[in-house]
SENU-163203 format. One record per residue: x, y, z of N, C-alpha, C in turn; chain; residue number from 1; residue in one letter. Coordinates in Angstrom, 3 decimals. Atoms other than C-alpha are relative to their C-alpha. Last residue first. Example, Ala and Ser with C-alpha at 12.3 -4.5 7.8 and 13.67 -1.06 7.14 Angstrom:
2
<rec n_xx="-0.820" n_yy="-1.190" n_zz="-0.060" ca_xx="13.670" ca_yy="-1.060" ca_zz="7.140" c_xx="-0.770" c_yy="1.090" c_zz="0.730" c="A" k="2" r="s"/>
<rec n_xx="0.890" n_yy="-1.190" n_zz="0.000" ca_xx="12.300" ca_yy="-4.500" ca_zz="7.800" c_xx="0.900" c_yy="1.200" c_zz="0.000" c="A" k="1" r="a"/>
//
This chain:
127
<rec n_xx="-0.717" n_yy="1.213" n_zz="0.412" ca_xx="-6.156" ca_yy="-20.843" ca_zz="7.603" c_xx="-0.959" c_yy="-1.133" c_zz="-0.283" c="A" k="127" r="s"/>
<rec n_xx="0.224" n_yy="1.131" n_zz="-0.894" ca_xx="-7.970" ca_yy="-17.527" ca_zz="7.639" c_xx="0.685" c_yy="-1.250" c_zz="-0.546" c="A" k="126" r="s"/>
<rec n_xx="-0.255" n_yy="1.250" n_zz="0.714" ca_xx="-6.745" ca_yy="-14.329" ca_zz="6.025" c_xx="-0.121" c_yy="-1.149" c_zz="0.994" c="A" k="125" r="v"/>
<rec n_xx="-0.036" n_yy="1.141" n_zz="-0.901" ca_xx="-8.176" ca_yy="-11.036" ca_zz="7.253" c_xx="0.135" c_yy="-1.269" c_zz="-0.823" c="A" k="124" r="t"/>
<rec n_xx="-0.202" n_yy="1.236" n_zz="0.749" ca_xx="-7.529" ca_yy="-7.741" ca_zz="5.470" c_xx="0.151" c_yy="-1.131" c_zz="1.010" c="A" k="123" r="v"/>
<rec n_xx="-0.395" n_yy="1.233" n_zz="-0.680" ca_xx="-8.929" ca_yy="-4.605" ca_zz="7.073" c_xx="0.117" c_yy="-1.154" c_zz="-0.988" c="A" k="122" r="q"/>
<rec n_xx="0.951" n_yy="1.036" n_zz="0.380" ca_xx="-8.927" ca_yy="-1.276" ca_zz="5.256" c_xx="0.505" c_yy="-1.332" c_zz="0.535" c="A" k="121" r="t"/>
<rec n_xx="-0.343" n_yy="1.400" n_zz="-0.163" ca_xx="-7.257" ca_yy="1.874" ca_zz="6.525" c_xx="-1.109" c_yy="-0.926" c_zz="-0.458" c="A" k="120" r="g"/>
<rec n_xx="0.583" n_yy="0.469" n_zz="-1.256" ca_xx="-8.372" ca_yy="5.460" ca_zz="7.091" c_xx="0.295" c_yy="-1.473" c_zz="0.267" c="A" k="119" r="q"/>
<rec n_xx="1.405" n_yy="0.362" n_zz="0.046" ca_xx="-6.067" ca_yy="6.837" ca_zz="4.443" c_xx="-0.452" c_yy="-0.545" c_zz="1.339" c="A" k="118" r="g"/>
<rec n_xx="0.360" n_yy="1.393" n_zz="-0.202" ca_xx="-2.832" ca_yy="8.569" ca_zz="5.199" c_xx="-1.499" c_yy="-0.194" c_zz="-0.185" c="A" k="117" r="w"/>
<rec n_xx="1.424" n_yy="0.246" n_zz="0.236" ca_xx="-1.151" ca_yy="11.807" ca_zz="4.226" c_xx="-0.293" c_yy="-1.492" c_zz="0.010" c="A" k="116" r="y"/>
<rec n_xx="0.828" n_yy="-0.954" n_zz="-0.732" ca_xx="2.145" ca_yy="13.126" ca_zz="5.578" c_xx="-1.491" c_yy="-0.307" c_zz="-0.107" c="A" k="115" r="a"/>
<rec n_xx="1.306" n_yy="-0.087" n_zz="0.656" ca_xx="4.288" ca_yy="10.170" ca_zz="4.597" c_xx="-0.930" c_yy="0.885" c_zz="0.832" c="A" k="114" r="y"/>
<rec n_xx="-0.173" n_yy="-0.720" n_zz="1.261" ca_xx="7.988" ca_yy="10.441" ca_zz="5.480" c_xx="-1.346" c_yy="0.283" c_zz="-0.682" c="A" k="113" r="e"/>
<rec n_xx="0.033" n_yy="-1.433" n_zz="-0.273" ca_xx="7.156" ca_yy="9.507" ca_zz="9.086" c_xx="0.242" c_yy="0.848" c_zz="-1.253" c="A" k="112" r="f"/>
<rec n_xx="1.377" n_yy="-0.502" n_zz="-0.013" ca_xx="6.249" ca_yy="6.006" ca_zz="7.870" c_xx="-0.062" c_yy="1.511" c_zz="0.267" c="A" k="111" r="d"/>
<rec n_xx="0.015" n_yy="-0.853" n_zz="-1.190" ca_xx="9.797" ca_yy="5.223" ca_zz="6.823" c_xx="-1.355" c_yy="0.693" c_zz="0.080" c="A" k="110" r="l"/>
<rec n_xx="0.623" n_yy="0.708" n_zz="-1.106" ca_xx="9.480" ca_yy="2.302" ca_zz="4.400" c_xx="-0.068" c_yy="0.823" c_zz="1.296" c="A" k="109" r="q"/>
<rec n_xx="1.379" n_yy="0.358" n_zz="0.307" ca_xx="10.093" ca_yy="4.371" ca_zz="1.271" c_xx="-0.711" c_yy="-0.702" c_zz="1.145" c="A" k="108" r="w"/>
<rec n_xx="1.055" n_yy="-0.742" n_zz="-0.703" ca_xx="13.099" ca_yy="6.182" ca_zz="2.698" c_xx="-1.398" c_yy="-0.571" c_zz="-0.158" c="A" k="107" r="t"/>
<rec n_xx="-0.357" n_yy="-0.293" n_zz="-1.388" ca_xx="16.364" ca_yy="4.409" ca_zz="1.898" c_xx="-1.111" c_yy="0.699" c_zz="0.773" c="A" k="106" r="n"/>
<rec n_xx="-0.234" n_yy="1.201" n_zz="-0.796" ca_xx="15.187" ca_yy="2.661" ca_zz="-1.276" c_xx="0.240" c_yy="0.314" c_zz="1.477" c="A" k="105" r="s"/>
<rec n_xx="-1.421" n_yy="0.273" n_zz="-0.166" ca_xx="13.704" ca_yy="5.762" ca_zz="-2.846" c_xx="0.220" c_yy="-1.100" c_zz="1.025" c="A" k="104" r="y"/>
<rec n_xx="-0.204" n_yy="0.744" n_zz="-1.239" ca_xx="10.253" ca_yy="6.453" ca_zz="-4.272" c_xx="1.474" c_yy="-0.403" c_zz="0.068" c="A" k="103" r="c"/>
<rec n_xx="-0.121" n_yy="1.440" n_zz="0.211" ca_xx="10.026" ca_yy="9.167" ca_zz="-6.914" c_xx="0.017" c_yy="-0.669" c_zz="1.382" c="A" k="102" r="d"/>
<rec n_xx="0.427" n_yy="0.243" n_zz="1.383" ca_xx="8.924" ca_yy="12.808" ca_zz="-7.010" c_xx="0.023" c_yy="-1.492" c_zz="-0.307" c="A" k="101" r="y"/>
<rec n_xx="-0.855" n_yy="0.839" n_zz="0.835" ca_xx="9.131" ca_yy="12.890" ca_zz="-3.220" c_xx="-0.583" c_yy="-0.146" c_zz="-1.398" c="A" k="100" r="a"/>
<rec n_xx="-1.300" n_yy="-0.656" n_zz="0.164" ca_xx="7.794" ca_yy="15.674" ca_zz="-1.025" c_xx="0.892" c_yy="-0.746" c_zz="-0.964" c="A" k="99" r="r"/>
<rec n_xx="0.057" n_yy="-0.997" n_zz="1.059" ca_xx="4.201" ca_yy="14.508" ca_zz="-1.535" c_xx="1.333" c_yy="0.708" c_zz="-0.219" c="A" k="98" r="l"/>
<rec n_xx="-1.115" n_yy="-0.900" n_zz="-0.303" ca_xx="4.714" ca_yy="11.329" ca_zz="0.436" c_xx="0.079" c_yy="1.001" c_zz="-1.140" c="A" k="97" r="n"/>
<rec n_xx="-0.592" n_yy="-0.822" n_zz="1.051" ca_xx="1.337" ca_yy="9.599" ca_zz="0.250" c_xx="1.112" c_yy="0.881" c_zz="0.547" c="A" k="96" r="a"/>
<rec n_xx="-0.614" n_yy="-1.239" n_zz="-0.466" ca_xx="-0.024" ca_yy="6.744" ca_zz="2.329" c_xx="0.680" c_yy="0.716" c_zz="-1.157" c="A" k="95" r="a"/>
<rec n_xx="-0.642" n_yy="-0.666" n_zz="1.118" ca_xx="-2.348" ca_yy="3.799" ca_zz="1.827" c_xx="0.519" c_yy="1.339" c_zz="0.491" c="A" k="94" r="c"/>
<rec n_xx="0.134" n_yy="-1.437" n_zz="0.178" ca_xx="-3.099" ca_yy="1.754" ca_zz="4.909" c_xx="0.722" c_yy="0.445" c_zz="-1.272" c="A" k="93" r="y"/>
<rec n_xx="-0.845" n_yy="-0.513" n_zz="1.065" ca_xx="-3.717" ca_yy="-1.952" ca_zz="5.440" c_xx="-0.316" c_yy="1.479" c_zz="-0.245" c="A" k="92" r="y"/>
<rec n_xx="0.623" n_yy="-1.171" n_zz="0.578" ca_xx="-5.052" ca_yy="-3.269" ca_zz="8.717" c_xx="0.979" c_yy="0.568" c_zz="-1.015" c="A" k="91" r="m"/>
<rec n_xx="-0.386" n_yy="-1.295" n_zz="-0.558" ca_xx="-3.588" ca_yy="-6.694" ca_zz="9.215" c_xx="-0.961" c_yy="1.065" c_zz="-0.512" c="A" k="90" r="a"/>
<rec n_xx="1.128" n_yy="-0.633" n_zz="-0.678" ca_xx="-3.779" ca_yy="-10.379" ca_zz="8.288" c_xx="0.451" c_yy="1.271" c_zz="0.699" c="A" k="89" r="t"/>
<rec n_xx="0.330" n_yy="-1.241" n_zz="0.707" ca_xx="-0.847" ca_yy="-11.130" ca_zz="5.992" c_xx="-1.180" c_yy="0.728" c_zz="0.638" c="A" k="88" r="d"/>
<rec n_xx="-0.954" n_yy="-1.035" n_zz="-0.427" ca_xx="0.485" ca_yy="-13.698" ca_zz="8.477" c_xx="-0.211" c_yy="1.329" c_zz="-0.725" c="A" k="87" r="e"/>
<rec n_xx="0.507" n_yy="-0.652" n_zz="-1.219" ca_xx="-2.675" ca_yy="-15.735" ca_zz="7.848" c_xx="0.928" c_yy="1.095" c_zz="0.513" c="A" k="86" r="p"/>
<rec n_xx="-0.162" n_yy="0.870" n_zz="-1.168" ca_xx="-1.329" ca_yy="-16.364" ca_zz="4.328" c_xx="-0.574" c_yy="0.713" c_zz="1.230" c="A" k="85" r="t"/>
<rec n_xx="0.077" n_yy="-0.578" n_zz="-1.339" ca_xx="-2.245" ca_yy="-14.821" ca_zz="0.996" c_xx="0.135" c_yy="-1.065" c_zz="1.078" c="A" k="84" r="l"/>
<rec n_xx="-0.597" n_yy="0.996" n_zz="-0.905" ca_xx="-1.061" ca_yy="-16.423" ca_zz="-2.208" c_xx="0.022" c_yy="0.510" c_zz="1.441" c="A" k="83" r="s"/>
<rec n_xx="0.234" n_yy="1.401" n_zz="0.330" ca_xx="-1.971" ca_yy="-13.268" ca_zz="-4.122" c_xx="0.693" c_yy="-0.907" c_zz="1.020" c="A" k="82" r="d"/>
<rec n_xx="-0.594" n_yy="0.897" n_zz="-0.986" ca_xx="-2.306" ca_yy="-9.615" ca_zz="-3.157" c_xx="-0.395" c_yy="-1.431" c_zz="-0.307" c="A" k="81" r="m"/>
<rec n_xx="0.494" n_yy="1.352" n_zz="0.251" ca_xx="-2.887" ca_yy="-7.073" ca_zz="-5.907" c_xx="0.731" c_yy="-0.943" c_zz="0.933" c="A" k="80" r="q"/>
<rec n_xx="-0.861" n_yy="1.016" n_zz="-0.583" ca_xx="-2.238" ca_yy="-3.598" ca_zz="-4.531" c_xx="-0.679" c_yy="-1.349" c_zz="-0.202" c="A" k="79" r="l"/>
<rec n_xx="0.574" n_yy="1.306" n_zz="-0.295" ca_xx="-3.659" ca_yy="-0.785" ca_zz="-6.630" c_xx="1.040" c_yy="-0.904" c_zz="0.656" c="A" k="78" r="l"/>
<rec n_xx="-1.089" n_yy="0.952" n_zz="-0.195" ca_xx="-2.873" ca_yy="2.922" ca_zz="-6.793" c_xx="-0.623" c_yy="-1.313" c_zz="0.471" c="A" k="77" r="v"/>
<rec n_xx="0.194" n_yy="1.176" n_zz="-0.842" ca_xx="-5.511" ca_yy="5.226" ca_zz="-8.225" c_xx="1.277" c_yy="-0.820" c_zz="0.068" c="A" k="76" r="t"/>
<rec n_xx="-0.584" n_yy="-0.373" n_zz="-1.302" ca_xx="-5.620" ca_yy="8.709" ca_zz="-9.701" c_xx="-0.168" c_yy="-1.123" c_zz="1.019" c="A" k="75" r="n"/>
<rec n_xx="1.058" n_yy="0.084" n_zz="-1.006" ca_xx="-7.955" ca_yy="7.436" ca_zz="-12.460" c_xx="0.503" c_yy="0.406" c_zz="1.385" c="A" k="74" r="r"/>
<rec n_xx="1.208" n_yy="-0.565" n_zz="0.585" ca_xx="-5.763" ca_yy="8.452" ca_zz="-15.376" c_xx="-1.156" c_yy="0.018" c_zz="0.988" c="A" k="73" r="g"/>
<rec n_xx="-0.011" n_yy="-1.457" n_zz="-0.182" ca_xx="-2.745" ca_yy="7.862" ca_zz="-13.183" c_xx="-1.241" c_yy="0.657" c_zz="-0.594" c="A" k="72" r="n"/>
<rec n_xx="0.825" n_yy="-0.438" n_zz="1.117" ca_xx="-3.537" ca_yy="4.171" ca_zz="-12.888" c_xx="-0.128" c_yy="1.512" c_zz="0.154" c="A" k="71" r="d"/>
<rec n_xx="0.655" n_yy="-1.305" n_zz="-0.054" ca_xx="-0.870" ca_yy="2.728" ca_zz="-10.650" c_xx="-0.810" c_yy="0.223" c_zz="-1.265" c="A" k="70" r="r"/>
<rec n_xx="0.092" n_yy="-0.632" n_zz="1.313" ca_xx="0.491" ca_yy="-0.690" ca_zz="-9.779" c_xx="-0.727" c_yy="1.336" c_zz="0.145" c="A" k="69" r="s"/>
<rec n_xx="0.518" n_yy="-1.354" n_zz="-0.093" ca_xx="1.618" ca_yy="-2.686" ca_zz="-6.766" c_xx="0.012" c_yy="0.614" c_zz="-1.394" c="A" k="68" r="i"/>
<rec n_xx="-0.374" n_yy="-0.858" n_zz="1.115" ca_xx="1.965" ca_yy="-6.441" ca_zz="-7.031" c_xx="-0.652" c_yy="1.362" c_zz="0.169" c="A" k="67" r="t"/>
<rec n_xx="0.762" n_yy="-1.235" n_zz="0.139" ca_xx="1.982" ca_yy="-8.791" ca_zz="-4.069" c_xx="0.520" c_yy="0.781" c_zz="-1.197" c="A" k="66" r="f"/>
<rec n_xx="1.410" n_yy="0.317" n_zz="-0.230" ca_xx="3.142" ca_yy="-12.420" ca_zz="-4.017" c_xx="-0.898" c_yy="1.211" c_zz="-0.215" c="A" k="65" r="r"/>
<rec n_xx="0.367" n_yy="1.192" n_zz="0.741" ca_xx="6.681" ca_yy="-12.268" ca_zz="-5.421" c_xx="-1.451" c_yy="-0.405" c_zz="0.171" c="A" k="64" r="g"/>
<rec n_xx="-0.542" n_yy="0.009" n_zz="1.353" ca_xx="7.837" ca_yy="-9.838" ca_zz="-2.785" c_xx="-0.299" c_yy="-1.328" c_zz="-0.675" c="A" k="63" r="k"/>
<rec n_xx="1.069" n_yy="0.062" n_zz="0.995" ca_xx="5.478" ca_yy="-9.909" ca_zz="0.187" c_xx="0.526" c_yy="-0.098" c_zz="-1.423" c="A" k="62" r="v"/>
<rec n_xx="1.069" n_yy="0.921" n_zz="-0.399" ca_xx="7.723" ca_yy="-10.635" ca_zz="3.175" c_xx="-1.100" c_yy="-0.134" c_zz="-1.044" c="A" k="61" r="s"/>
<rec n_xx="-0.372" n_yy="1.384" n_zz="0.244" ca_xx="10.797" ca_yy="-9.108" ca_zz="1.564" c_xx="-1.118" c_yy="-0.975" c_zz="0.294" c="A" k="60" r="g"/>
<rec n_xx="-0.668" n_yy="0.601" n_zz="-1.145" ca_xx="9.162" ca_yy="-5.711" ca_zz="1.430" c_xx="0.296" c_yy="-1.459" c_zz="-0.317" c="A" k="59" r="s"/>
<rec n_xx="0.796" n_yy="0.941" n_zz="-0.770" ca_xx="8.407" ca_yy="-4.420" ca_zz="-2.008" c_xx="0.793" c_yy="-0.418" c_zz="1.232" c="A" k="58" r="y"/>
<rec n_xx="-0.616" n_yy="0.775" n_zz="-1.068" ca_xx="9.705" ca_yy="-1.446" ca_zz="-3.969" c_xx="-1.014" c_yy="-0.904" c_zz="0.679" c="A" k="57" r="y"/>
<rec n_xx="1.005" n_yy="0.769" n_zz="-0.703" ca_xx="8.957" ca_yy="0.298" ca_zz="-7.242" c_xx="0.697" c_yy="-0.885" c_zz="1.021" c="A" k="56" r="i"/>
<rec n_xx="-0.448" n_yy="0.991" n_zz="-0.985" ca_xx="11.152" ca_yy="3.028" ca_zz="-8.668" c_xx="-1.161" c_yy="-0.651" c_zz="0.736" c="A" k="55" r="n"/>
<rec n_xx="-0.178" n_yy="1.355" n_zz="0.501" ca_xx="10.042" ca_yy="4.677" ca_zz="-11.906" c_xx="0.243" c_yy="-1.063" c_zz="1.066" c="A" k="54" r="r"/>
<rec n_xx="-1.345" n_yy="0.545" n_zz="0.132" ca_xx="8.757" ca_yy="8.171" ca_zz="-11.253" c_xx="-0.016" c_yy="-1.453" c_zz="-0.412" c="A" k="53" r="g"/>
<rec n_xx="-0.642" n_yy="-0.442" n_zz="1.242" ca_xx="5.345" ca_yy="9.760" ca_zz="-11.919" c_xx="1.371" c_yy="-0.622" c_zz="-0.233" c="A" k="52" r="r"/>
<rec n_xx="1.033" n_yy="-0.321" n_zz="0.972" ca_xx="2.852" ca_yy="8.431" ca_zz="-9.367" c_xx="0.610" c_yy="0.404" c_zz="-1.334" c="A" k="51" r="t"/>
<rec n_xx="0.198" n_yy="-1.431" n_zz="0.198" ca_xx="5.623" ca_yy="6.719" ca_zz="-7.485" c_xx="-1.108" c_yy="0.246" c_zz="-1.006" c="A" k="50" r="p"/>
<rec n_xx="-0.083" n_yy="-0.328" n_zz="1.418" ca_xx="5.241" ca_yy="3.145" ca_zz="-6.272" c_xx="-0.184" c_yy="1.500" c_zz="-0.142" c="A" k="49" r="i"/>
<rec n_xx="0.061" n_yy="-1.416" n_zz="0.342" ca_xx="5.651" ca_yy="1.595" ca_zz="-2.842" c_xx="0.173" c_yy="0.179" c_zz="-1.494" c="A" k="48" r="a"/>
<rec n_xx="-0.368" n_yy="-0.264" n_zz="1.390" ca_xx="5.099" ca_yy="-1.783" ca_zz="-1.242" c_xx="-0.144" c_yy="1.488" c_zz="-0.267" c="A" k="47" r="a"/>
<rec n_xx="0.219" n_yy="1.197" n_zz="0.802" ca_xx="4.636" ca_yy="-3.376" ca_zz="2.189" c_xx="0.477" c_yy="0.200" c_zz="-1.433" c="A" k="46" r="v"/>
<rec n_xx="0.146" n_yy="-0.377" n_zz="1.398" ca_xx="5.905" ca_yy="-0.837" ca_zz="4.712" c_xx="-0.036" c_yy="-1.242" c_zz="-0.864" c="A" k="45" r="g"/>
<rec n_xx="-0.992" n_yy="0.518" n_zz="0.939" ca_xx="5.333" ca_yy="-2.256" ca_zz="8.174" c_xx="-0.288" c_yy="0.527" c_zz="-1.400" c="A" k="44" r="e"/>
<rec n_xx="0.447" n_yy="-0.236" n_zz="1.373" ca_xx="3.569" ca_yy="-0.761" ca_zz="11.167" c_xx="1.140" c_yy="-0.323" c_zz="-0.965" c="A" k="43" r="r"/>
<rec n_xx="-0.302" n_yy="-1.311" n_zz="0.555" ca_xx="4.792" ca_yy="-2.342" ca_zz="14.351" c_xx="-0.542" c_yy="0.117" c_zz="-1.422" c="A" k="42" r="e"/>
<rec n_xx="-1.207" n_yy="-0.085" n_zz="0.818" ca_xx="3.056" ca_yy="-5.379" ca_zz="15.814" c_xx="0.205" c_yy="1.422" c_zz="-0.507" c="A" k="41" r="k"/>
<rec n_xx="-1.195" n_yy="0.291" n_zz="-0.772" ca_xx="0.643" ca_yy="-5.956" ca_zz="18.677" c_xx="1.299" c_yy="0.085" c_zz="-0.771" c="A" k="40" r="g"/>
<rec n_xx="0.093" n_yy="-0.260" n_zz="-1.448" ca_xx="-2.371" ca_yy="-6.183" ca_zz="16.388" c_xx="1.286" c_yy="-0.401" c_zz="0.718" c="A" k="39" r="p"/>
<rec n_xx="0.743" n_yy="1.063" n_zz="-0.677" ca_xx="-1.261" ca_yy="-6.242" ca_zz="12.732" c_xx="-0.035" c_yy="0.316" c_zz="1.496" c="A" k="38" r="a"/>
<rec n_xx="-0.269" n_yy="0.144" n_zz="-1.427" ca_xx="-0.214" ca_yy="-3.103" ca_zz="10.915" c_xx="-0.913" c_yy="-1.046" c_zz="0.582" c="A" k="37" r="q"/>
<rec n_xx="0.948" n_yy="0.834" n_zz="-0.734" ca_xx="0.093" ca_yy="-2.644" ca_zz="7.202" c_xx="0.421" c_yy="-0.073" c_zz="1.461" c="A" k="36" r="r"/>
<rec n_xx="-0.510" n_yy="0.481" n_zz="-1.280" ca_xx="1.647" ca_yy="-0.065" ca_zz="4.928" c_xx="-1.039" c_yy="-0.944" c_zz="0.606" c="A" k="35" r="f"/>
<rec n_xx="0.908" n_yy="0.778" n_zz="-0.842" ca_xx="0.961" ca_yy="0.608" ca_zz="1.277" c_xx="0.772" c_yy="-0.444" c_zz="1.232" c="A" k="34" r="w"/>
<rec n_xx="-0.398" n_yy="1.258" n_zz="-0.627" ca_xx="2.957" ca_yy="3.329" ca_zz="-0.376" c_xx="-1.172" c_yy="-0.644" c_zz="0.715" c="A" k="33" r="a"/>
<rec n_xx="1.157" n_yy="0.615" n_zz="-0.646" ca_xx="2.567" ca_yy="6.230" ca_zz="-2.779" c_xx="0.415" c_yy="-1.353" c_zz="0.565" c="A" k="32" r="m"/>
<rec n_xx="-0.278" n_yy="1.407" n_zz="-0.217" ca_xx="5.573" ca_yy="8.381" ca_zz="-3.656" c_xx="-1.184" c_yy="-0.548" c_zz="0.794" c="A" k="31" r="c"/>
<rec n_xx="-0.238" n_yy="0.492" n_zz="-1.357" ca_xx="4.157" ca_yy="11.613" ca_zz="-4.922" c_xx="0.551" c_yy="-1.411" c_zz="-0.051" c="A" k="30" r="a"/>
<rec n_xx="-1.337" n_yy="0.563" n_zz="-0.118" ca_xx="3.396" ca_yy="13.804" ca_zz="-7.925" c_xx="0.252" c_yy="-0.414" c_zz="1.441" c="A" k="29" r="s"/>
<rec n_xx="-0.294" n_yy="0.886" n_zz="1.124" ca_xx="-0.168" ca_yy="14.552" ca_zz="-9.031" c_xx="1.339" c_yy="-0.703" c_zz="0.144" c="A" k="28" r="s"/>
<rec n_xx="-1.402" n_yy="-0.071" n_zz="0.381" ca_xx="-1.832" ca_yy="16.248" ca_zz="-6.065" c_xx="0.229" c_yy="-0.958" c_zz="-1.149" c="A" k="27" r="y"/>
<rec n_xx="-0.614" n_yy="-1.207" n_zz="-0.543" ca_xx="-5.265" ca_yy="16.978" ca_zz="-4.623" c_xx="1.469" c_yy="0.145" c_zz="-0.319" c="A" k="26" r="g"/>
<rec n_xx="0.348" n_yy="-1.239" n_zz="0.683" ca_xx="-6.720" ca_yy="13.528" ca_zz="-5.114" c_xx="0.719" c_yy="1.162" c_zz="0.671" c="A" k="25" r="s"/>
<rec n_xx="-0.587" n_yy="-1.213" n_zz="-0.546" ca_xx="-6.008" ca_yy="9.926" ca_zz="-4.237" c_xx="-0.415" c_yy="1.211" c_zz="-0.822" c="A" k="24" r="f"/>
<rec n_xx="0.349" n_yy="-1.148" n_zz="0.825" ca_xx="-7.866" ca_yy="6.670" ca_zz="-4.624" c_xx="0.575" c_yy="1.258" c_zz="0.629" c="A" k="23" r="a"/>
<rec n_xx="-0.237" n_yy="-1.261" n_zz="-0.707" ca_xx="-6.200" ca_yy="3.642" ca_zz="-3.096" c_xx="-0.288" c_yy="1.137" c_zz="-0.982" c="A" k="22" r="c"/>
<rec n_xx="-0.042" n_yy="-1.186" n_zz="0.848" ca_xx="-7.414" ca_yy="0.218" ca_zz="-4.182" c_xx="0.191" c_yy="1.233" c_zz="0.866" c="A" k="21" r="s"/>
<rec n_xx="0.280" n_yy="-1.251" n_zz="-0.691" ca_xx="-6.800" ca_yy="-3.138" ca_zz="-2.589" c_xx="0.153" c_yy="1.161" c_zz="-0.968" c="A" k="20" r="l"/>
<rec n_xx="-0.572" n_yy="-1.192" n_zz="0.628" ca_xx="-7.039" ca_yy="-6.405" ca_zz="-4.495" c_xx="-0.444" c_yy="1.227" c_zz="0.776" c="A" k="19" r="k"/>
<rec n_xx="0.785" n_yy="-1.210" n_zz="-0.183" ca_xx="-7.513" ca_yy="-9.697" ca_zz="-2.720" c_xx="0.688" c_yy="1.122" c_zz="-0.745" c="A" k="18" r="l"/>
<rec n_xx="-0.471" n_yy="-1.293" n_zz="0.495" ca_xx="-6.307" ca_yy="-13.211" ca_zz="-3.408" c_xx="-0.966" c_yy="1.101" c_zz="0.379" c="A" k="17" r="s"/>
<rec n_xx="0.872" n_yy="-0.827" n_zz="0.824" ca_xx="-6.596" ca_yy="-16.679" ca_zz="-1.913" c_xx="0.626" c_yy="1.332" c_zz="-0.357" c="A" k="16" r="g"/>
<rec n_xx="-0.176" n_yy="0.348" n_zz="1.403" ca_xx="-3.987" ca_yy="-19.118" ca_zz="-0.691" c_xx="-0.819" c_yy="0.841" c_zz="-0.952" c="A" k="15" r="g"/>
<rec n_xx="-1.410" n_yy="0.087" n_zz="0.377" ca_xx="-5.199" ca_yy="-18.876" ca_zz="2.868" c_xx="0.130" c_yy="-0.521" c_zz="-1.430" c="A" k="14" r="a"/>
<rec n_xx="-0.730" n_yy="1.153" n_zz="-0.518" ca_xx="-8.896" ca_yy="-18.133" ca_zz="3.003" c_xx="1.445" c_yy="0.021" c_zz="-0.494" c="A" k="13" r="q"/>
<rec n_xx="-0.289" n_yy="0.999" n_zz="1.021" ca_xx="-10.263" ca_yy="-14.662" ca_zz="2.430" c_xx="0.720" c_yy="-1.165" c_zz="0.659" c="A" k="12" r="v"/>
<rec n_xx="-0.448" n_yy="1.267" n_zz="-0.566" ca_xx="-11.780" ca_yy="-11.853" ca_zz="4.440" c_xx="0.187" c_yy="-1.009" c_zz="-1.111" c="A" k="11" r="s"/>
<rec n_xx="1.007" n_yy="1.021" n_zz="-0.262" ca_xx="-12.091" ca_yy="-8.266" ca_zz="3.307" c_xx="0.622" c_yy="-1.232" c_zz="0.603" c="A" k="10" r="g"/>
<rec n_xx="-0.346" n_yy="1.013" n_zz="-0.974" ca_xx="-10.256" ca_yy="-5.217" ca_zz="2.070" c_xx="-1.111" c_yy="-1.015" c_zz="0.173" c="A" k="9" r="g"/>
<rec n_xx="-0.288" n_yy="1.318" n_zz="0.535" ca_xx="-11.090" ca_yy="-3.483" ca_zz="-1.176" c_xx="0.404" c_yy="-1.047" c_zz="0.999" c="A" k="8" r="g"/>
<rec n_xx="1.154" n_yy="0.895" n_zz="0.074" ca_xx="-11.006" ca_yy="0.209" ca_zz="-0.387" c_xx="0.483" c_yy="-1.371" c_zz="-0.437" c="A" k="7" r="s"/>
<rec n_xx="-0.190" n_yy="1.408" n_zz="0.355" ca_xx="-8.542" ca_yy="2.895" ca_zz="0.567" c_xx="-1.339" c_yy="-0.713" c_zz="-0.116" c="A" k="6" r="e"/>
<rec n_xx="1.095" n_yy="0.865" n_zz="-0.450" ca_xx="-9.007" ca_yy="6.662" ca_zz="0.481" c_xx="0.231" c_yy="-1.422" c_zz="-0.498" c="A" k="5" r="v"/>
<rec n_xx="-0.471" n_yy="1.366" n_zz="0.251" ca_xx="-6.290" ca_yy="9.336" ca_zz="0.288" c_xx="-1.047" c_yy="-0.939" c_zz="0.582" c="A" k="4" r="v"/>
<rec n_xx="0.797" n_yy="1.106" n_zz="-0.512" ca_xx="-7.343" ca_yy="12.963" ca_zz="0.021" c_xx="0.635" c_yy="-1.322" c_zz="-0.404" c="A" k="3" r="h"/>
<rec n_xx="-0.486" n_yy="1.359" n_zz="0.247" ca_xx="-5.298" ca_yy="16.119" ca_zz="-0.343" c_xx="-0.931" c_yy="-1.018" c_zz="0.634" c="A" k="2" r="v"/>
<rec n_xx="0.082" n_yy="0.787" n_zz="-1.218" ca_xx="-6.975" ca_yy="19.518" ca_zz="-0.590" c_xx="0.351" c_yy="-1.448" c_zz="-0.325" c="A" k="1" r="q"/>
//
């Protein structure tokens, strides 16, 4: 049975940092991604990393500030978020695409490619 569970959200002032964690179980090979959705906005792919492959991707809005990593021994994907701005305020979701051994540039941001989603964790950045 597949499970995806996020943790680590919270409130922080602009310029601060947060680390999100995504614990997964029930599979070993997937493209794992973080998405976010702010009120009134479309869901946006933020970063992706495969559990076994090599390709890592970031959206242009977070590249250089966010770092995605994996700990396969603990079945965990992490998202380190630095230099946060109020524009980063959103609900953040972890998602798993079990059909993909790696993450690919033309599909990683397509939310319909991900069959499994966590419940989300709120990130709020105040100015």
